C-alpha positions in Angstrom: 59.0 -99.3 134.0 60.1 -100.3 130.5 57.8 -102.1 128.0 59.9 -105.2 128.1 60.1 -105.3 131.9 56.4 -104.9 132.1 55.9 -107.8 129.8 58.2 -110.0 131.8 56.5 -109.0 135.1 53.1 -109.8 133.5 54.2 -113.3 132.5 55.7 -113.9 135.9 52.4 -112.9 137.6 50.1 -115.1 135.6 49.5 -117.6 138.4 48.0 -114.8 140.6 45.5 -113.8 137.8 44.2 -117.2 136.7 40.6 -116.0 136.9 41.4 -113.1 134.5 43.7 -114.6 131.9 42.7 -117.9 130.3 45.3 -118.1 127.5 48.6 -116.5 126.8 51.2 -116.9 124.1 54.3 -115.9 126.1 56.9 -116.1 123.4 54.9 -113.9 121.0 54.2 -111.5 123.9 57.9 -111.0 124.6 58.7 -110.7 120.9 56.1 -108.0 120.4 57.3 -106.2 123.6 60.9 -106.2 122.3 59.7 -104.8 118.9 57.7 -102.0 120.6 60.6 -101.1 122.9 62.9 -100.9 119.9 60.5 -98.5 118.1 60.2 -96.4 121.3 64.0 -96.2 121.6 64.3 -95.2 117.9 61.5 -92.7 118.1 59.5 -94.5 115.4 56.3 -95.3 117.3 53.4 -96.4 115.1 50.9 -94.2 116.9 49.2 -93.8 120.3 48.5 -97.5 120.7 52.1 -98.6 120.1 53.4 -100.4 123.2 50.0 -100.4 124.8 49.0 -103.8 126.5 45.8 -105.3 125.1 43.6 -108.0 126.6 41.2 -109.8 124.3 37.9 -111.5 125.3 38.0 -115.3 124.9 35.4 -115.3 122.1 37.6 -113.3 119.8 40.3 -115.1 117.8 43.9 -114.5 118.8 46.5 -116.5 116.8 47.5 -119.6 118.6 44.8 -119.4 121.3 41.5 -121.3 121.6 38.4 -119.1 121.4 36.3 -121.2 123.8 34.1 -118.3 125.0 34.5 -119.2 128.6 32.9 -122.6 128.1 33.9 -126.3 128.5 31.1 -127.4 126.1 33.3 -126.7 123.0 36.9 -127.6 122.2 38.0 -125.4 119.4 41.4 -125.7 117.7 43.9 -122.8 118.3 43.1 -120.0 115.9 45.2 -119.9 112.7 45.0 -116.1 112.5 44.0 -113.1 114.6 40.5 -111.8 114.1 40.7 -108.7 111.9 40.1 -106.4 114.8 42.9 -108.0 116.7 45.2 -107.8 113.6 44.4 -104.1 113.2 45.4 -103.3 116.8 48.5 -105.5 116.6 49.5 -103.7 113.4 49.1 -100.4 115.3 51.7 -101.6 117.8 49.4 -103.0 120.6 50.9 -105.8 122.5 48.5 -108.7 122.9 48.6 -110.1 126.4 46.2 -113.0 125.6 42.6 -114.2 126.2 40.6 -113.1 129.2 37.7 -114.6 131.0 34.0 -113.9 130.3 30.5 -115.1 131.1 30.0 -118.4 129.3 29.2 -117.6 125.6 28.7 -114.0 126.6 25.2 -114.9 127.9 25.1 -112.9 131.2 25.6 -109.4 132.4 27.0 -110.4 135.8 30.4 -111.8 134.7 30.6 -114.9 136.9 32.0 -118.1 135.4 31.7 -121.5 137.2 34.2 -123.2 134.9 37.2 -120.8 135.1 36.4 -118.8 138.2 35.1 -115.2 138.4 37.4 -112.3 137.6 38.0 -109.9 140.5 36.1 -106.6 140.6 39.0 -104.3 141.1 36.9 -101.7 143.0 35.2 -104.2 145.4 36.1 -107.8 145.5 32.8 -108.8 147.0 30.8 -107.5 143.9 30.4 -109.1 140.5 32.8 -107.8 137.9 30.1 -107.2 135.4 29.7 -109.1 132.2 29.9 -110.6 129.9 33.3 -109.0 129.2 34.3 -109.5 132.8 37.9 -110.4 132.3 38.3 -107.5 129.8 37.3 -105.0 132.5 39.2 -106.6 135.3 42.4 -106.7 133.2 42.3 -103.0 132.7 41.0 -102.1 136.1 43.7 -104.1 137.8 46.4 -102.4 135.7 47.4 -105.6 133.8 46.2 -104.2 130.4 46.0 -100.6 129.1 43.0 -101.4 126.8 40.8 -104.4 126.2 38.5 -105.8 123.6 35.1 -107.1 124.6 31.9 -107.8 122.8 28.6 -106.1 123.5 25.2 -107.8 122.7 23.0 -106.3 125.4 25.5 -104.3 127.4 28.4 -106.6 127.8 31.1 -103.9 127.4 29.2 -101.1 129.1 28.1 -103.0 132.2 31.6 -104.3 133.3 33.0 -100.9 132.5 30.4 -99.4 134.9 31.0 -102.0 137.5 34.8 -101.3 137.6 35.1 -97.6 137.0 36.1 -97.8 133.3 35.0 -96.3 130.0 33.3 -98.8 127.6 32.0 -98.2 124.1 29.4 -100.0 122.0 29.6 -98.8 118.4 27.0 -98.8 115.8 26.6 -102.3 114.3 29.0 -102.9 111.5 31.5 -100.1 112.5 34.0 -102.8 113.5 34.6 -106.1 111.7 33.0 -109.1 113.4 34.9 -111.9 111.5 36.7 -114.1 114.0 34.3 -113.4 116.8 32.1 -116.2 118.1 28.5 -115.0 117.9 25.7 -115.1 120.5 22.9 -113.1 118.9 24.1 -112.0 115.4 21.6 -109.1 115.1 23.0 -107.5 118.2 26.6 -108.6 118.6 29.4 -106.1 118.1 33.0 -105.9 119.4 33.8 -102.9 121.6 36.7 -101.5 123.6 37.3 -100.8 127.3 39.9 -98.4 128.7 40.6 -96.0 131.6 39.6 -92.9 129.6 37.8 -91.7 126.5 41.0 -90.7 124.6 42.1 -94.3 124.6 38.7 -95.4 123.4 39.0 -92.9 120.6 42.4 -94.2 119.6 41.1 -97.7 119.4 38.1 -96.6 117.4 40.2 -94.8 114.8 42.2 -98.0 114.2 39.2 -100.4 114.2 36.9 -98.2 112.1 39.6 -96.7 109.9 37.7 -93.5 110.4 39.8 -90.3 110.7 36.7 -88.0 110.9 36.6 -85.7 113.9 33.3 -85.6 115.7 31.4 -82.6 117.0 30.7 -82.4 120.7 27.0 -81.9 121.3 26.0 -79.5 124.1 22.3 -80.3 124.0 21.7 -83.3 126.2 18.4 -85.1 126.7 17.8 -86.6 130.2 15.3 -89.0 131.7 12.3 -87.7 133.5 12.0 -88.7 137.2 9.2 -91.2 136.5 11.5 -93.1 134.2 13.9 -93.7 137.1 11.3 -95.5 139.2 13.2 -98.8 139.1 16.6 -97.3 140.0 18.0 -97.3 143.5 18.2 -94.1 145.5 22.0 -94.1 145.3 21.9 -94.2 141.5 19.2 -91.6 141.2 21.2 -89.3 143.5 24.3 -89.7 141.4 22.3 -88.9 138.2 20.8 -85.7 139.7 24.2 -84.7 141.0 25.8 -85.1 137.6 23.0 -83.1 135.9 23.3 -80.3 138.3 27.0 -79.9 137.5 26.6 -80.3 133.8 24.0 -77.5 133.7 26.6 -75.1 135.2 29.2 -76.0 132.5 27.5 -74.8 129.3 25.5 -78.0 128.8 21.9 -77.5 127.8 19.8 -80.2 129.5 16.2 -81.2 128.7 14.1 -83.7 130.6 12.0 -85.8 128.2 10.1 -89.0 127.9 12.2 -91.3 125.7 9.6 -93.1 123.6 12.2 -95.3 122.1 13.2 -96.8 125.4 9.5 -97.1 126.5 8.6 -98.9 123.3 11.5 -101.4 123.6 10.4 -102.3 127.1 6.8 -102.9 125.9 8.0 -105.1 123.0 10.2 -107.2 125.3 7.3 -107.7 127.6 5.2 -109.1 124.8 7.7 -111.0 122.7 10.7 -111.6 124.9 14.2 -110.3 124.3 15.9 -110.5 120.9 19.2 -111.7 122.5 17.4 -114.7 124.1 15.5 -115.5 120.9 18.6 -115.6 118.8 20.8 -117.3 121.5 18.2 -120.1 121.8 18.5 -120.8 118.1 22.3 -120.6 118.0 23.9 -122.1 121.2 22.3 -125.6 121.1 23.6 -126.2 117.6 27.0 -124.9 118.7 27.4 -127.2 121.7 25.5 -130.2 120.5 25.4 -133.1 123.0 27.6 -131.1 125.4 24.7 -128.9 126.5 24.7 -130.5 130.0 28.2 -129.1 130.6 26.9 -125.5 130.3 26.7 -123.2 133.3 23.3 -124.0 134.9 22.4 -120.3 134.7 23.0 -120.4 130.9 20.9 -123.5 130.7 18.2 -121.7 132.7 18.2 -118.8 130.3 18.0 -121.1 127.3 15.1 -123.0 128.8 13.2 -119.7 129.4 13.9 -118.6 125.9 12.3 -121.8 124.5 8.9 -120.0 124.8 9.9 -117.4 122.2 8.5 -118.6 119.0 9.9 -118.1 115.5 7.1 -115.6 114.8 8.1 -113.7 117.9 11.6 -113.5 116.6 10.5 -112.1 113.3 8.3 -109.6 115.1 11.2 -108.5 117.2 13.4 -108.0 114.1 10.7 -106.0 112.3 10.1 -103.8 115.3 13.8 -103.2 115.5 14.1 -102.1 111.9 11.4 -99.6 112.4 12.5 -98.3 115.8 16.2 -97.6 114.9 15.4 -94.7 112.6 12.5 -93.6 114.9 15.0 -93.3 117.7 17.4 -91.2 115.6 14.5 -88.8 114.8 13.4 -88.6 118.4 16.9 -87.5 119.5 16.9 -84.9 116.7 20.6 -84.5 116.7 20.9 -84.4 120.4 22.5 -86.9 122.8 20.8 -88.9 125.6 22.5 -89.2 129.0 21.3 -91.7 131.6 22.6 -94.1 134.3 24.3 -97.1 132.9 23.0 -99.4 135.7 19.8 -99.2 137.7 21.6 -100.3 140.9 25.1 -101.0 142.1 26.4 -104.5 141.1 25.3 -107.4 143.4 27.6 -109.5 145.4 29.2 -112.6 143.9 28.1 -114.7 146.8 24.4 -113.8 146.3 24.2 -114.6 142.6 26.3 -117.8 142.8 24.4 -119.3 145.7 20.9 -119.1 144.3 19.8 -119.5 140.7 16.7 -117.4 141.2 18.7 -114.5 142.6 21.1 -114.9 139.6 18.2 -114.7 137.1 16.7 -111.6 138.9 20.0 -109.7 139.2 21.0 -110.6 135.6 17.7 -109.2 134.2 18.1 -106.1 136.3 21.7 -105.3 135.4 20.9 -105.7 131.7 17.6 -103.8 131.8 18.9 -100.4 130.8 21.8 -101.2 128.4 19.9 -103.7 126.3 17.5 -100.9 125.1 20.3 -98.9 123.5 21.6 -102.1 121.9 18.2 -102.9 120.4 18.0 -99.4 119.0 21.5 -99.7 117.5 22.6 -96.6 119.4 26.3 -96.0 119.7 26.8 -95.7 123.4 29.7 -95.0 125.7 29.7 -95.5 129.5 31.7 -93.1 131.6 32.5 -93.1 135.3 31.2 -90.2 137.3 33.1 -88.7 140.3 35.3 -91.1 142.2 35.5 -94.5 140.7 33.0 -96.6 142.5 31.1 -99.7 141.4 28.1 -98.8 139.3 28.6 -95.0 139.4 28.5 -94.6 135.7 26.6 -92.6 133.1 25.8 -93.7 129.5 25.7 -91.4 126.5 23.8 -92.5 123.4 23.4 -91.0 120.0 21.4 -92.1 116.9 22.8 -94.8 114.7 26.1 -93.9 112.9 26.8 -90.9 115.1 29.7 -92.7 116.7 32.3 -89.9 116.3 29.9 -87.3 117.8 29.2 -89.6 120.7 32.9 -89.9 121.4 33.5 -86.2 121.0 30.7 -85.4 123.4 31.9 -88.0 125.9 35.4 -86.4 125.8 33.8 -83.1 126.7 31.7 -84.6 129.5 34.7 -86.5 130.9 36.6 -83.2 131.3 33.7 -81.7 133.2 33.4 -84.8 135.4 37.2 -84.7 136.1 36.9 -81.0 137.2 34.1 -82.0 139.6 36.2 -84.9 141.0 39.4 -82.9 141.3 37.6 -79.8 142.7 
């Protein structure tokens, strides 16, 4: 199918994907598709992203669209300009499809949205799509987009990627520009890409980071000890052990260790609460003003719970984080850490939308692993393992600023996993 025909088909199918796409500029879409098709015909493609269809989370500015972050509590004007990260990808030839759905204000890892509907989980329609970048994952997993931009505060790129059999990457803070992105917890927020494979993630990373450095694949991988998996379901633990068995036979040196960084983060959260909740509580009410009653009740519930986190607690969290980030890098000692992205398969949409207590419990569970790496500013990529099934995903983390090495190692692991799947 030609680029232009694909763009026309996408525009014609929008009514069937209302829960995924919330805003589209159809004239610009067709104009960009024509330009990409002309470059393709002339053999003058701008690079690997030229002609690739890109979906953008609705908290990231796209010229002419309203960045409402999946909420009815704010009514922003259409953006005058693309966010710098969107502009970079557009300049590289990516065709912007439009804004996609998300958890309201990115404040949930489940991906449900009572205002605009919940995007379909392409692997299992009964399960949550994962959040908060739910529409970003669904757009790629459903084949509507080739790549997507999301944001990751506590796992909001990696979780939906894991729920829908995709690759999702959270970079080191500051690697990608954050201008034009509506914040939730500024100390933790970062844009991040989702795609079907690691090579696409690498192509996006090169454009967004302007980094041409080639990373080095690390063949020394740290793994969680069995006692650290106590809260994981048998299905996820079996998947993890299966993956480790295969990696050990492909030249990967594995070492079971106690990850003190993860343990320490859990202890700190138990005492002080989470950093994302502390910062969101101080940001969202001022953003929505007297429209707070229009928020998703589950968002209201999380904000009410966060009210107990004092200003002194927030300062303590930030101080602990500053100390733990370099400590974690030293703990890894140049190696990478591999672990399950999720502690359990994603829950059902019906279960979490029927009962607010179930929502709160499942939301805390789905975020419980990924938020540790975010707190430690660890560049992390989630990769599907074996056949693409909801939640069957592994995360690879490195120390801060080792992004290119994480991506190079992920590319190596992806090839091993593909051989296992195809064999």
